[in-house]
C-alpha positions as CSV (number, residue, x, y, z in Angstrom):
1,M,85.4,100.8,125.6
2,A,86.1,102.5,122.4
3,L,83.3,104.6,121.1
4,N,85.0,105.2,117.6
5,Q,85.6,109.0,118.8
6,P,88.9,110.6,117.9
7,A,91.9,109.7,120.4
8,A,91.8,112.9,122.2
9,I,88.3,112.6,123.2
10,E,88.6,109.0,124.1
11,A,91.8,110.1,126.2
12,L,89.6,112.5,128.1
13,E,87.2,109.9,129.0
14,Q,90.0,107.5,130.2
15,P,91.9,109.3,133.0
16,L,95.0,106.8,133.0
17,G,97.0,105.7,130.1
18,L,96.9,106.3,126.5
19,P,93.8,105.3,124.4
20,P,93.8,101.6,123.3
21,R,93.5,102.5,119.5
22,L,96.9,104.6,119.8
23,L,98.6,101.7,121.6
24,E,97.6,99.6,118.9
25,Q,98.9,101.8,116.1
26,A,102.2,102.4,117.9
27,N,102.4,98.7,118.2
28,E,101.9,98.3,114.5
29,V,104.6,101.0,113.6
30,R,107.0,99.2,115.8
31,T,106.3,95.6,114.4
32,Q,106.8,97.3,110.9
33,G,110.3,98.8,111.4
34,G,109.3,101.6,113.6
35,A,110.8,105.1,113.4
36,R,113.7,103.7,111.0
37,T,111.0,102.3,108.6
38,L,109.0,106.0,108.4
39,S,112.3,107.9,108.2
40,D,113.4,105.6,105.0
41,S,109.8,106.0,103.6
42,L,110.1,109.9,103.9
43,A,113.5,110.1,102.4
44,N,112.2,107.9,99.4
45,I,109.3,110.4,99.0
46,V,111.4,113.3,98.8
47,A,113.7,111.4,96.3
48,I,110.8,110.6,94.2
49,S,109.3,114.1,94.4
50,K,112.8,115.6,93.4
51,R,112.9,113.3,90.6
52,C,109.4,114.2,89.4
53,S,110.3,117.7,89.8
54,E,113.1,117.3,87.4
55,L,111.0,115.4,84.7
56,V,107.9,117.8,84.6
57,P,109.7,120.5,82.4
58,K,111.0,117.7,79.9
59,V,107.5,116.2,79.5
60,R,106.1,119.7,79.0
61,C,107.1,120.5,75.4
62,E,105.0,122.4,72.7
63,P,102.0,120.3,71.0
64,H,104.0,120.4,67.6
65,Q,107.1,118.6,69.4
66,R,104.8,115.6,70.5
67,K,104.7,112.7,68.4
68,T,102.2,109.5,69.3
69,P,104.0,106.2,69.7
70,S,103.3,105.1,66.2
71,A,104.4,108.5,64.8
72,R,108.0,107.8,66.4
73,H,108.6,104.6,64.6
74,D,106.8,105.7,61.0
75,P,108.3,108.7,59.3
76,N,105.6,108.9,57.1
77,I,103.1,110.1,60.1
78,A,103.5,113.6,60.9
79,G,103.9,114.4,64.7
80,V,100.6,115.4,66.7
């Protein structure tokens, strides 16, 4: 009988075994590829974070260096 309490509290109330919700979540992780999927996701996050860190300095430029999309294509429009 789950009382919508944190798993740690439910574990105290259930002397044997793991809380049902924890077992459900573990099964869900397994059906979606398990630890391999989690590891791959973490590796992707690290790679994306690194790429973003490389791009931020390129995006940060002085205001006089920025141009609106229209200004890039029309030499008669001054940069913003």
